[in-house]
C-alpha positions as CSV (number, residue, x, y, z in Angstrom):
1,M,101.5,117.8,95.5
2,T,101.5,114.0,95.9
3,K,102.7,112.2,92.7
4,K,99.8,110.2,91.1
5,I,100.5,106.6,90.2
6,V,98.2,104.9,87.9
7,L,97.7,101.1,88.3
8,G,97.9,99.1,85.1
9,D,95.1,96.8,83.9
10,D,95.2,93.4,82.3
11,L,92.4,94.3,79.8
12,P,93.0,93.4,76.2
13,K,93.7,96.2,73.8
14,D,91.4,96.9,70.9
15,N,93.1,99.3,68.5
16,P,96.0,97.8,66.5
17,W,97.0,101.2,65.2
18,Q,97.4,102.8,68.6
19,H,97.9,100.2,71.3
20,D,100.4,97.8,69.8
21,R,103.4,97.7,72.2
22,L,104.3,94.1,71.5
23,N,104.1,94.1,67.7
24,H,101.0,91.9,67.6
25,A,99.3,94.1,65.0
26,P,101.1,92.7,61.9
27,F,100.3,89.2,63.0
28,A,96.7,90.1,63.6
29,A,96.5,91.8,60.2
30,R,97.8,88.6,58.4
31,I,95.2,86.4,60.2
32,A,92.4,88.8,59.4
33,K,93.5,88.8,55.7
34,V,93.3,85.0,55.7
35,I,89.8,85.0,57.3
36,I,88.5,87.6,54.8
37,S,89.7,85.7,51.8
38,L,88.7,82.2,53.2
39,R,85.7,80.4,51.8
40,A,84.5,77.5,54.0
41,P,81.4,75.7,52.5
42,N,81.7,73.1,55.3
43,G,82.9,75.4,58.0
44,Y,86.4,75.8,59.4
45,V,88.1,75.9,62.8
46,I,91.2,78.0,63.6
47,G,92.8,77.7,67.0
48,L,94.9,80.5,68.4
49,H,97.2,79.1,71.0
50,G,99.2,80.9,73.7
51,H,99.9,80.8,77.4
52,W,97.8,82.6,79.9
53,G,98.5,86.4,79.9
54,S,100.3,86.3,76.5
55,G,97.9,88.6,74.7
56,K,95.5,86.3,72.9
57,S,92.5,88.5,73.6
58,T,94.3,91.5,72.3
59,V,95.2,89.7,69.1
60,I,91.5,88.7,68.6
61,N,90.4,92.3,69.1
62,F,93.0,93.4,66.6
63,I,91.8,90.8,64.1
64,L,88.2,92.0,64.5
65,A,89.3,95.6,64.1
66,H,90.8,94.7,60.7
67,I,87.6,92.8,59.7
68,N,85.4,95.7,60.8
69,K,87.5,98.0,58.6
70,H,87.1,95.5,55.7
71,N,83.3,95.4,56.3
72,A,83.1,99.2,56.3
73,E,84.8,99.3,53.0
74,N,83.0,96.3,51.3
75,E,79.2,96.3,51.7
76,K,78.8,93.2,49.6
77,D,81.5,91.1,51.1
78,Q,80.8,91.2,54.8
79,V,82.2,88.9,57.5
80,I,79.6,88.8,60.3
81,N,81.2,88.3,63.8
82,I,79.4,86.3,66.4
83,D,81.2,86.8,69.7
84,F,80.4,83.9,71.9
85,R,81.7,84.1,75.5
86,P,81.1,80.8,77.2
87,W,82.7,81.8,80.5
88,I,79.9,84.3,81.0
89,V,77.0,81.8,80.5
90,S,78.9,78.8,82.1
91,G,77.1,77.6,85.1
92,H,74.0,79.7,84.3
93,Q,72.8,78.4,80.9
94,D,73.4,75.4,78.7
95,L,76.5,76.5,76.8
96,I,75.3,74.8,73.5
97,M,71.8,76.2,73.6
98,A,73.2,79.6,74.6
99,F,75.4,79.5,71.4
100,F,72.4,78.8,69.2
101,K,70.5,81.6,70.9
102,I,73.3,84.1,70.1
103,M,73.6,82.8,66.6
104,S,69.8,83.1,65.9
105,E,69.8,86.7,67.3
106,R,72.7,87.7,65.1
107,L,71.0,86.3,62.0
108,G,68.1,88.6,62.5
109,P,64.4,88.3,61.8
110,K,64.5,88.6,58.0
111,D,63.0,85.1,57.5
112,S,59.9,84.1,59.4
113,K,61.3,80.7,60.0
114,W,64.4,82.2,61.7
115,E,62.1,84.4,63.8
116,R,60.2,81.4,64.9
117,M,63.4,79.6,65.8
118,R,64.7,82.6,67.7
119,R,61.5,82.8,69.7
120,R,61.5,79.1,70.4
121,T,65.1,79.2,71.5
122,F,64.3,82.2,73.8
123,N,61.4,80.3,75.3
124,F,63.6,77.3,75.9
125,L,66.1,79.3,77.8
126,H,63.4,80.9,79.9
127,G,61.9,77.5,80.9
128,T,58.9,77.3,78.6
129,T,59.0,74.1,76.5
130,D,57.6,72.9,73.2
131,N,58.8,70.3,70.7
132,L,61.6,72.4,69.4
133,V,62.9,73.1,72.9
134,D,62.9,69.4,73.7
135,A,64.7,68.6,70.5
136,A,67.3,71.3,71.0
137,A,68.0,70.0,74.5
138,T,68.2,66.4,73.2
139,V,70.7,67.5,70.5
140,A,72.8,69.0,73.2
141,L,72.7,65.8,75.1
142,S,73.5,63.6,72.2
143,V,76.6,65.5,71.2
144,D,77.9,65.9,74.8
145,P,79.2,62.5,76.0
146,T,80.8,64.2,79.1
147,G,77.3,64.7,80.5
148,A,77.8,68.3,81.4
149,A,75.2,69.7,79.1
150,A,73.1,66.7,79.6
151,G,72.8,67.3,83.3
152,F,72.0,70.9,82.8
153,G,69.5,70.2,80.0
154,A,67.7,67.7,82.1
155,N,67.4,70.2,84.9
156,L,65.9,72.8,82.7
157,T,63.3,70.6,81.1
158,K,62.6,68.5,84.2
159,K,62.9,65.4,82.1
160,S,65.2,62.4,82.3
161,V,68.0,62.0,79.8
162,N,66.5,58.7,78.5
163,A,63.1,60.4,78.0
164,L,64.6,63.2,76.0
165,L,66.6,60.8,73.8
166,G,63.5,58.7,73.2
167,Q,61.5,61.8,72.2
168,F,64.4,62.8,69.8
169,L,64.1,59.4,68.1
170,E,60.4,59.7,67.7
171,D,60.3,63.3,66.5
172,P,62.2,63.9,63.2
173,S,61.1,67.5,63.0
174,L,63.8,68.5,65.4
175,Q,66.5,66.9,63.1
176,A,64.8,68.7,60.3
177,A,65.1,72.0,62.1
178,Y,68.9,71.6,62.4
179,Q,69.2,70.6,58.7
180,S,67.1,73.5,57.7
181,L,69.6,75.8,59.5
182,R,72.4,74.3,57.6
183,E,70.7,74.7,54.2
184,Q,69.7,78.3,54.9
185,L,73.2,79.2,55.9
186,G,74.6,77.6,52.7
187,R,72.1,79.5,50.5
188,S,72.4,82.9,52.2
189,G,76.0,83.5,51.0
190,K,76.7,85.2,54.3
191,R,80.0,84.5,56.0
192,F,80.4,84.3,59.8
193,L,83.3,84.4,62.1
194,V,82.6,82.9,65.5
195,T,85.1,84.0,68.1
196,I,85.3,82.0,71.3
197,D,87.9,83.5,73.5
198,D,89.3,82.3,76.9
199,I,88.2,78.7,76.5
200,D,91.0,77.9,79.0
201,R,89.1,79.9,81.7
202,L,86.3,77.3,81.7
203,E,85.8,74.4,84.0
204,D,87.1,71.2,82.4
205,E,83.6,69.8,81.8
206,H,82.6,73.0,79.9
207,V,85.8,73.0,77.9
208,R,84.8,69.5,76.7
209,S,81.3,70.7,75.9
210,I,82.5,73.6,73.8
211,M,85.0,71.6,71.9
212,Q,82.4,68.8,71.3
213,M,79.9,71.3,70.1
214,V,82.3,72.8,67.6
215,K,83.2,69.4,66.3
216,S,79.6,68.0,66.0
217,I,76.9,70.6,65.4
218,G,78.9,73.8,65.3
219,Q,80.6,73.2,62.0
220,L,78.0,75.0,59.8
221,P,78.4,76.2,56.2
222,N,80.3,79.5,55.8
223,V,81.0,79.6,59.5
224,V,84.7,80.0,60.6
225,Y,85.6,79.6,64.2
226,L,88.4,81.4,65.9
227,L,89.1,79.6,69.2
228,S,91.5,81.1,71.7
229,Y,93.1,78.9,74.4
230,D,96.1,77.7,76.2
231,R,96.9,74.4,74.6
232,D,98.1,72.7,77.7
233,I,95.0,73.5,79.7
234,V,92.6,72.5,76.9
235,W,94.4,69.2,76.1
236,N,94.4,68.3,79.8
237,A,90.7,69.0,80.0
238,L,90.0,66.8,77.0
239,D,92.2,64.0,78.5
240,Q,90.0,63.9,81.6
241,G,86.7,62.1,81.4
242,A,87.2,60.9,77.9
243,M,88.8,57.7,76.6
244,R,91.1,59.5,74.2
245,A,94.3,61.5,74.2
246,G,93.7,65.2,74.3
247,P,96.1,66.2,71.5
248,R,94.8,63.6,69.1
249,F,91.1,64.5,69.9
250,A,91.9,68.3,69.5
251,E,93.4,67.6,66.1
252,K,90.0,66.4,64.9
253,I,88.4,69.6,66.0
254,V,90.9,72.3,65.2
255,Q,91.9,72.3,61.5
256,Q,94.5,75.0,61.7
257,E,96.3,75.9,65.0
258,I,98.4,79.0,65.1
259,E,100.7,79.8,68.0
260,L,100.7,83.4,69.1
261,P,104.2,84.8,68.5
262,R,105.9,85.3,71.8
263,P,107.0,88.9,72.4
264,S,110.7,89.4,72.9
265,R,112.0,89.7,76.4
266,N,113.4,93.1,75.5
267,A,110.0,94.3,74.4
268,L,108.4,93.1,77.7
269,L,111.1,94.8,79.7
270,A,110.7,98.0,77.7
271,I,107.0,98.0,78.7
272,L,107.9,97.4,82.3
273,D,110.4,100.2,82.2
274,E,107.6,102.5,80.9
275,E,105.2,101.4,83.6
276,I,107.7,101.9,86.5
277,F,109.7,104.7,85.1
278,F,108.9,106.7,88.3
279,L,110.8,104.0,90.2
280,T,113.9,103.4,88.1
281,A,114.4,106.7,86.3
282,D,117.2,107.9,88.7
283,A,118.5,104.5,89.7
284,P,122.1,103.8,88.8
285,N,122.9,101.2,86.1
286,S,125.4,99.4,88.4
287,T,126.7,95.9,88.1
288,R,124.4,94.8,91.0
289,W,121.4,96.1,89.0
290,Q,122.5,94.2,85.9
291,Y,122.6,91.0,88.0
292,L,119.1,91.7,89.4
293,V,117.8,92.1,85.8
294,R,119.6,89.1,84.4
295,D,118.8,86.6,87.2
296,G,115.6,88.1,88.5
297,V,113.5,90.5,86.4
298,G,114.5,89.0,83.1
299,R,113.5,85.6,84.3
300,W,110.2,86.6,85.9
301,I,108.9,88.6,82.9
302,R,107.6,86.1,80.3
303,S,104.2,87.6,79.3
304,P,102.4,91.0,79.3
305,R,100.5,89.8,82.3
306,D,103.7,89.3,84.2
307,V,104.6,92.9,83.4
308,I,101.3,94.2,84.8
309,R,101.5,92.1,87.9
310,L,105.0,93.3,88.8
311,A,104.4,96.9,87.8
312,N,101.2,97.1,89.9
313,A,102.9,95.5,92.8
314,V,105.6,98.2,93.0
315,K,103.0,100.9,92.2
316,F,101.0,99.8,95.2
317,S,104.1,99.6,97.6
318,W,106.0,102.7,96.5
319,P,103.8,105.5,97.9
320,A,104.1,103.9,101.4
321,M,107.9,103.5,101.2
322,E,109.1,106.2,98.8
323,G,112.5,107.5,100.0
324,E,112.7,104.8,102.8
325,I,114.0,101.9,100.7
326,D,116.2,101.5,97.7
327,P,113.8,101.4,94.6
328,Q,115.8,98.7,92.8
329,D,115.7,96.5,96.0
330,L,111.9,97.1,96.2
331,L,111.4,95.9,92.6
332,A,113.5,92.8,93.3
333,M,111.7,92.0,96.5
334,E,108.3,92.3,94.8
335,G,109.5,90.1,92.0
336,L,110.6,87.5,94.5
337,R,107.2,87.7,96.3
338,L,105.3,87.2,93.0
339,F,107.5,84.7,91.2
340,D,109.9,83.1,93.7
341,A,107.6,82.7,96.7
342,G,109.7,80.1,98.4
343,A,112.8,82.4,98.5
344,F,110.6,85.3,99.6
345,S,109.2,83.4,102.5
346,W,112.7,82.4,103.6
347,I,113.8,86.0,103.6
348,R,110.8,87.0,105.6
349,D,111.2,84.2,108.1
350,N,115.0,84.6,108.6
351,R,115.6,88.1,109.7
352,D,117.9,87.0,112.5
353,F,120.1,85.1,110.1
354,L,120.4,88.0,107.7
355,F,121.3,90.5,110.4
356,N,123.3,88.2,112.6
357,E,120.9,88.5,115.5
358,G,119.0,86.2,117.9
359,R,120.3,82.7,117.8
360,F,122.8,83.5,115.1
361,V,124.8,86.1,117.1
362,L,127.5,83.7,118.1
363,S,126.4,80.6,116.1
364,S,128.9,78.4,114.2
365,D,129.3,78.3,110.5
366,E,127.6,75.0,110.4
367,V,124.4,76.4,112.0
368,K,124.3,79.2,109.5
369,Q,124.9,76.9,106.6
370,D,122.1,74.6,107.7
371,A,119.7,77.5,107.7
372,V,120.6,78.3,104.1
373,D,120.5,74.6,103.0
374,G,116.9,74.6,104.0
375,L,116.3,77.3,101.5
376,K,118.3,75.5,98.8
377,K,116.2,72.4,99.1
378,R,113.1,74.4,98.3
379,L,114.4,75.6,95.0
380,S,114.1,73.7,91.8
381,A,117.4,72.8,90.0
382,D,116.6,74.9,86.9
383,I,116.3,78.2,88.8
384,K,118.4,77.6,92.0
385,S,121.6,79.3,90.8
386,Q,119.7,82.4,89.6
387,V,117.6,82.7,92.8
388,L,120.7,82.4,94.9
389,R,122.5,85.0,92.8
390,V,119.6,87.5,93.4
391,L,119.7,86.8,97.1
392,A,123.5,87.3,97.2
393,V,123.1,90.7,95.4
394,L,120.4,91.8,97.7
395,F,122.1,90.6,100.9
396,P,125.9,90.8,100.1
397,Q,126.9,90.3,103.7
398,A,125.4,86.8,103.5
399,G,126.6,86.1,100.0
400,K,129.1,83.4,101.0
401,W,126.2,81.4,102.5
402,F,124.1,81.6,99.3
403,E,126.9,81.1,96.7
404,G,129.9,79.8,98.6
405,R,133.1,81.4,99.8
406,D,133.9,82.8,96.3
407,S,130.6,84.7,96.1
408,F,131.0,88.0,94.3
409,V,130.2,90.9,96.7
410,E,130.5,94.2,95.1
411,E,129.0,96.4,97.8
412,A,130.3,97.4,101.2
413,H,127.7,97.3,104.0
414,V,128.1,101.0,104.6
415,E,126.9,101.6,101.0
416,T,123.9,99.3,101.6
417,V,122.9,101.3,104.6
418,R,123.5,104.6,102.8
419,R,121.0,103.8,100.0
420,R,118.7,102.1,102.5
421,G,118.9,98.7,100.8
422,V,116.8,95.8,102.0
423,A,120.0,94.3,103.5
424,S,120.1,97.2,105.9
425,A,117.9,96.6,109.0
426,D,116.0,99.8,108.4
427,G,115.3,99.0,104.7
428,Y,114.3,95.4,105.6
429,D,111.9,96.5,108.4
430,T,110.4,99.2,106.1
431,Y,109.7,96.7,103.4
432,F,108.1,94.1,105.5
433,G,106.1,96.7,107.4
434,L,105.0,98.4,104.2
435,Y,105.8,101.8,105.8
436,P,108.9,103.5,107.1
437,S,109.9,101.6,110.3
438,T,109.3,103.5,113.5
439,D,112.6,102.0,114.7
440,A,114.5,103.8,111.9
441,I,115.3,107.4,111.1
442,P,113.2,108.3,108.0
443,R,115.4,108.6,105.0
444,A,113.6,111.9,104.2
445,V,115.0,113.3,107.5
446,I,118.5,112.3,106.5
447,N,118.1,113.8,103.0
448,D,116.8,117.0,104.7
449,L,119.8,117.1,106.9
450,M,122.2,116.5,104.1
451,G,120.6,119.3,102.1
452,K,121.1,121.8,104.9
453,L,124.8,121.1,105.8
454,E,125.5,124.9,105.8
455,N,122.6,125.9,108.0
456,A,123.6,125.2,111.6
457,D,120.3,126.5,113.0
458,D,118.1,124.1,111.0
459,L,120.5,121.2,111.6
460,E,120.5,121.9,115.4
461,R,116.7,121.9,115.4
462,I,116.4,118.6,113.6
463,I,119.1,116.9,115.7
464,R,117.5,118.2,119.0
465,S,114.2,116.7,117.9
466,Y,115.7,113.2,118.5
467,L,117.2,113.9,121.9
468,G,115.5,111.8,124.6
469,R,113.7,109.6,122.1
470,T,114.0,105.8,122.0
471,N,112.5,103.3,119.6
472,S,110.6,100.1,120.3
473,R,113.8,98.2,121.0
474,G,114.9,100.8,123.6
475,E,117.6,102.2,121.3
476,L,118.4,105.9,121.3
477,M,117.1,107.5,118.2
478,I,119.9,110.2,118.4
479,A,122.4,107.3,118.1
480,K,120.7,106.0,115.0
481,L,120.6,109.5,113.5
482,L,124.3,110.0,114.1
483,D,125.0,106.6,112.6
484,E,123.1,107.5,109.5
485,L,125.0,110.8,109.2
486,R,128.3,109.1,109.9
487,I,127.7,106.7,107.0
488,R,127.3,109.7,104.6
489,F,130.9,110.8,105.4
490,R,132.6,107.4,105.0
491,A,134.1,105.8,101.9
492,P,133.6,104.8,99.1
493,Q,131.6,107.9,98.1
494,P,131.7,110.3,101.1
495,A,129.7,113.5,101.2
496,E,131.5,116.8,101.5
497,P,131.4,118.1,105.1
498,K,130.3,121.6,105.9
499,Q,131.0,124.0,108.7
500,G,127.3,124.3,109.5
501,L,127.1,120.7,110.5
502,L,130.2,120.9,112.7
503,D,128.8,123.9,114.4
504,A,125.5,122.2,115.1
505,L,127.2,119.2,116.6
506,Y,129.2,121.4,118.9
507,R,126.1,123.1,120.0
508,V,124.4,119.8,121.0
509,G,127.5,117.7,121.7
510,E,127.5,118.1,125.5
511,E,123.8,117.1,125.7
512,I,124.4,114.1,123.6
513,I,127.3,112.7,125.5
514,S,125.6,113.5,128.8
515,I,122.7,111.0,128.0
516,D,123.0,108.2,130.5
517,H,122.1,105.2,128.4
518,D,123.8,101.9,127.9
519,A,124.2,100.7,124.3
520,G,123.8,97.0,123.5
521,T,126.7,94.7,123.5
522,F,127.3,95.0,119.8
523,E,126.2,98.6,119.3
524,L,128.2,101.8,119.3
525,S,127.1,104.2,122.0
526,H,125.7,107.6,121.2
527,S,128.9,109.2,122.4
528,A,131.0,106.9,120.2
529,Q,128.7,107.6,117.2
530,L,129.2,111.4,117.7
531,R,133.0,111.1,118.0
532,F,133.3,108.9,114.9
533,L,131.0,111.2,112.9
534,I,133.2,114.2,113.7
535,R,136.4,112.3,113.0
536,N,135.0,111.2,109.6
537,M,134.2,114.8,108.7
538,L,137.7,115.9,109.7
539,E,139.2,113.2,107.6
540,Q,137.3,114.3,104.6
541,W,138.7,117.9,105.1
542,G,142.3,116.8,105.6
543,S,144.5,117.8,108.5
544,E,145.2,121.4,107.4
545,E,141.6,122.4,106.6
546,A,140.2,120.4,109.5
547,G,142.1,122.5,112.0
548,Y,140.5,125.7,110.6
549,H,137.0,124.3,110.8
550,M,137.6,123.1,114.3
551,L,138.9,126.5,115.3
552,E,135.8,128.2,114.0
553,A,133.6,125.8,115.8
554,F,135.5,126.3,119.1
555,Q,135.2,130.1,118.8
556,K,131.4,129.7,118.5
557,S,131.0,127.0,121.1
558,T,129.7,127.7,124.6
559,S,130.4,124.2,126.0
560,V,133.8,123.9,127.8
561,M,133.0,120.3,128.4
562,F,132.5,119.4,124.7
563,M,135.6,121.3,123.7
564,A,137.6,119.3,126.3
565,E,136.1,116.0,124.8
566,E,137.2,117.1,121.3
567,L,140.7,118.1,122.4
568,T,141.1,114.8,124.2
569,D,140.2,112.9,121.1
570,R,142.5,115.0,118.9
571,G,145.2,114.8,121.6
572,R,145.1,111.0,121.6
573,E,145.6,111.0,117.8
574,L,148.6,113.3,118.2
575,R,149.9,111.2,121.1
576,V,149.6,114.2,123.4
577,F,147.6,112.0,125.7
578,K,148.3,108.4,126.4
579,S,146.4,106.2,124.0
580,A,146.6,102.7,122.5
581,S,145.0,104.0,119.3
582,S,146.9,103.9,116.0
583,E,144.6,106.3,114.2
584,E,146.3,109.0,112.1
585,P,145.9,112.6,113.4
586,T,143.1,114.6,111.9
587,I,144.6,118.0,112.7
588,T,148.1,119.3,113.1
589,L,149.8,119.9,116.5
590,D,149.9,123.6,115.7
591,A,146.1,123.6,115.3
592,F,145.7,121.6,118.5
593,N,147.6,124.3,120.4
594,K,145.5,127.1,118.9
595,L,142.4,125.2,119.9
596,G,143.9,124.9,123.4
597,E,144.2,128.7,123.6
598,V,140.5,129.1,122.8
599,F,139.6,126.4,125.3
600,L,141.5,128.0,128.1
601,S,140.0,131.4,127.4
602,K,136.4,130.0,127.6
603,L,137.3,127.8,130.6
604,Y,138.5,130.8,132.6
605,E,135.4,132.7,131.7
606,A,133.2,129.8,133.0
607,L,135.4,129.5,136.1
608,T,135.0,133.2,136.8
609,A,131.2,133.1,136.2
610,G,130.9,130.0,138.4
611,T,129.4,127.9,135.7
612,L,132.2,125.5,135.1
613,S,130.9,123.1,137.7
614,E,127.6,122.8,135.7
615,A,129.2,120.6,133.2
616,T,128.0,117.0,133.2
617,Y,131.5,115.4,133.6
618,Y,134.9,116.9,134.6
619,F,137.4,114.2,133.8
620,N,138.5,115.5,130.4
621,I,138.1,119.1,131.4
622,V,140.8,118.8,134.1
623,R,142.9,116.5,131.9
624,V,143.2,119.1,129.1
625,W,143.3,122.0,131.6
626,S,146.3,120.4,133.4
627,Y,148.1,119.7,130.0
628,L,147.7,123.3,128.8
629,A,148.1,125.3,132.1
630,G,149.7,122.9,134.6
631,N,148.3,120.8,137.5
632,D,147.9,123.4,140.2
633,Q,144.7,125.1,139.2
634,P,142.7,122.1,138.1
635,K,143.8,120.1,141.2
636,K,142.8,122.9,143.5
637,W,139.4,123.2,141.7
638,L,138.8,119.5,142.0
639,T,139.9,119.2,145.6
640,E,137.7,122.2,146.8
641,G,134.8,121.0,144.8
642,M,134.9,117.4,146.0
643,L,135.2,118.4,149.6
644,R,132.3,120.9,149.2
645,S,129.7,118.8,147.3
646,G,128.8,115.2,146.9
647,T,127.2,116.0,143.5
648,F,130.4,117.6,142.3
649,M,132.5,114.7,143.5
650,A,130.2,112.2,141.7
651,K,130.7,114.1,138.5
652,A,134.5,114.3,139.0
653,A,134.6,110.6,139.8
654,R,132.7,109.4,136.7
655,G,136.0,109.3,134.8
656,L,137.6,107.1,137.5
657,V,135.1,104.3,137.6
658,S,133.7,101.6,135.2
659,Y,130.6,99.4,135.5
660,S,129.4,96.3,133.8
661,I,126.5,96.4,131.3
662,G,123.5,94.1,131.6
663,T,123.0,94.0,135.4
664,K,119.8,95.3,136.9
665,T,121.6,97.9,138.9
666,R,125.0,99.3,138.2
667,R,127.9,98.2,140.3
668,Y,130.8,100.6,139.9
669,T,134.5,99.7,140.2
670,M,137.4,102.1,140.4
671,R,139.6,101.7,137.4
672,D,143.3,102.5,137.2
673,Y,145.2,104.4,139.8
674,P,144.1,108.0,139.4
675,D,146.5,110.7,138.2
676,A,148.4,111.7,141.4
677,D,149.0,115.2,140.0
678,L,145.2,115.8,140.1
679,Y,143.7,113.4,142.6
680,D,144.7,112.8,146.2
681,L,143.7,109.3,147.5
682,N,143.2,110.7,151.0
683,I,140.9,113.5,149.7
684,L,139.0,110.9,147.7
685,V,138.5,108.7,150.8
686,D,137.7,111.6,153.2
687,A,135.4,113.5,150.9
688,G,133.6,110.3,149.8
689,Q,133.0,109.1,153.3
690,K,131.7,112.5,154.3
691,H,129.2,112.7,151.4
692,L,128.0,109.1,151.9
693,K,126.5,110.2,155.2
694,S,124.4,112.8,153.4
695,S,120.9,112.1,152.2
696,D,121.1,114.4,149.2
697,L,122.7,111.9,146.8
698,T,120.9,109.8,144.3
699,D,121.3,106.0,144.4
700,D,123.6,106.2,141.4
701,Q,125.8,108.9,142.9
702,R,126.0,107.0,146.2
703,S,127.1,103.9,144.3
704,I,129.8,105.9,142.5
705,L,131.2,107.4,145.7
706,S,131.1,104.0,147.5
707,A,133.3,102.6,144.6
708,I,135.7,105.6,144.9
709,V,136.1,105.2,148.7
710,R,136.4,101.4,148.4
711,G,138.9,101.6,145.5
712,S,141.0,104.4,147.0
713,K,141.4,102.4,150.2
714,Q,142.5,99.4,148.1
715,F,145.0,101.5,146.2
716,K,146.5,102.8,149.4
717,Q,147.0,99.2,150.5
718,G,148.7,98.4,147.2
719,R,145.9,96.2,145.9
720,S,143.7,96.3,142.8
721,P,140.2,97.5,143.5
722,E,138.9,95.2,140.8
723,A,140.5,92.1,142.3
724,A,139.3,93.1,145.7
725,D,135.8,93.5,144.5
726,L,135.9,90.1,142.9
727,E,137.1,88.6,146.2
728,A,134.3,90.3,148.0
729,E,131.7,88.9,145.6
730,G,133.2,85.4,146.1
731,E,132.7,85.6,149.8
């Protein structure tokens, strides 16, 4: 069953006894206690200041929860809350008149005068006018020098500002109505708490209207205001459109300003850990992770809103990429996207640089440094070193460009690939594609393979499913699969090899190395990937144990050709065959000889059955055969076969020729002088010329035989075929 991930919300919490993860409840309790004990015959204004997303609305809810608890326990000492939300009515109603409407409704119809006032206010807001409506609109205009409410009031009443002001001066009953409200509030003994939250969400003109209202007509007897805002935003709004400095003007309005206590960074990170536990639960607490937290996550998370943003980002991305990218790298990349957008854009736009592709393949250090200098110019000085450290940790192979030659690089690239970090091509493509890259082997497949190392049948089935498949870049998927497996058996933390995998590789080995596909200039071929994978496994076993595992695989194998390939590789290590390699032997000479005995037995079986010639290539078959049993038999088999069949000769000759990569059609050239104990130059010339007259050859086979005939003739004349071919091309 798919694991359910619940997105977090940014809604304020309302229960201080259950939902206080940032220790706001004690602070809210203290403020509530002050408000409950406060007597304000002339009104009072409290400002709760905090940055966006810091939890101001939650604190107000907690304060109201404590006041509601007090009201429930004290019938005669109530604090009536009037919750005024200007950002709901802004742009739809006059903010000031909406406030008086809400206040009149909250007071209730106990007094006929209040009921009349409530009805008149209601009529005003619905477009029906009388003297009170005109007066209320005029009051709003007179106390709002910014003109915001004035413009709206004029639209509602369809009267000019001057006309309304004139009517106000002529009609003292409207002033009397406001004074009556003050007197009634003073006599009632009722206390009110007016909460106005999220003032910083308003447009600047409405911020000024609200603050002017509170200063002028809002300060009523026994009414305490609790305003919530981001000080910087409100001060900036008051500065604009008014001939006064915002801070000094705000001081005349807010009589007591309290700053919301900032939650500790550890508390915020603890909440983040709870939110994304599914992502980080099994992640190692490595040095690289500590750097990512110190210079990335810890810097990004400054408020509860930051926690929700980052947590929701990874919750959205993870279901599409689970198992296909390192979870810690995913978190870091989402953090860069949200909080360091310039660095994120640079990563997205510079794939070629990060993976040394495109124009950076053979570029100079100066070109590469210029590319990174462009990034550095985007970063502000106060965060530059931290951003570059995050990038160096995420992309260790490019660390010296981000931080200089002395950049600390903890991780080898093989480990980055193993965990599918964003610095691996597959991890990078997965992240920016938001799904496992179709050019990569899914990590789930690799994990499945690694979990079945003893089951040769299942392993063979999975490996065979990638034979014949290429990705969008024309790369063989089997080569990428073998590369992924090879990484698992390399240092620093290699997996333990099992017999089942070796058996499976021997079953499909001939088919893999028989694939006729040219790797890119800087890529390992599929054949090389297979050989290195097997060598890495043997190295993990050690030379004594490796010999036993190879012997078991040989006894089960039905491919004489692949056994010959393996014996050739092991023979080079043991210097049995000529080689420039300095690699240490992976098996003992005694084990090599025992493997040779099994090989000869199966070779003779195939020879008798007439199936030996079905192998894809013969070069290493006859090389090992001649070493173990002498030259006569393999030379005879080769000579008879080459004279008999052009196809046979083309297979036999593949080990004698080379060709350049990148040309539209292959042009073969004969390599070194062939082993005279196995190949007769005269036979090569005669058989080749004979078969070239046949129409049964493919174009590639014909090209191989032409190279053999041409090269053999040059060798007979004492010349190098390669030099002769170059001369011919020059002519």
